C-alpha angles and dihedrals in degrees: 000000000000121000129176126216137170106228147153122233107239101165136029136187126182124237111197114307107313110030139053147186115244130194109217125196110219132169095221099050106015109225114007119187110207136176115239106198118207091359093140095056114112091233096042118125088215096057094100099029093055094050122113113277091009112153106211147150105249127201106200132189112219119205114177103304097342130090126205123187107241095178140337136200116204115235097178136352124220094180093123090072087075091067091071118057095204093051090044093053092048091050089047088054091051090049092050094048093050090046092054098041097043121081124219123244094016131118107240096195095066096082099021129062091203127075112247087204094052090045091056091045091053091046091052090047090054091050090051091053099035113135095043098081104348141021128251088249092062091045089052093050093048089051095050095045096041091044090052086056091051090052093052099262098113112162118225103248098151096099147319108317091223109038101018094235113153092213141005131209090222090053137255127268120218113212103199101189090049090041094223148108124244121183120231090248092059099033115116110224091208089063103125098190127097113288136166125203099221125223108234090245090053093053091046091052093046092052091049093051094047103041107027122098110269095258090056103041091095095045106101139103123231137148147156117028092350092060091047092049091047093050093051094046097047094047094047092047096049094047091046091051096046092041097224147069131235130232090220090056092052090052093049094048090047091051099050093046 
């Protein structure tokens, strides 16, 4: 049985000298593990398509519970990410997060209007071109916050949870564990939970990430203390909602420090 999916390779394990297992993120079937026979041969037509972070159209042969790559046509290559260790480590974190959070043999579009494959492709593209318009820290924060939305953990950033005001002159507090905003006028000073008084630019960036169309959720400008605050909020929020940490994230954070 032959089936065709657009997907991105987010994991790879070698089999002997010439073949490998690849984990492919697809919208139709979640994570698909497939065998790519002869993918490491210099003359193989799978050489580029089976590479890590390759975005391709895969024709797979399904036999019972096993998939084999019959053919593949590259759509976009992110191989240049590997030339920069910082970009590579961040892309590895994205791939590890997606692999952990994505089920196998399950349609991802049933509960989400956005394509998970397209989202990861956009995120990898932003990593590749980071430094031109925005930093890797901003790209990472956008991935973590928007991916939380894709997973069903969207924070309520529309307005104050109590009074419904979109903004407040005295500022807005974000309560990450309650996933909501409270304006300074409504905020209870006796509240003992975690809260962050947002910089205006941080709130603007968070709203852009959560509410913009997929192709625009990375399109914002932020720097200085606002960027640092956004980075801390997005990482903490994502790890809290997924209830774990990631070895690739630990490596990335240790490297940039």
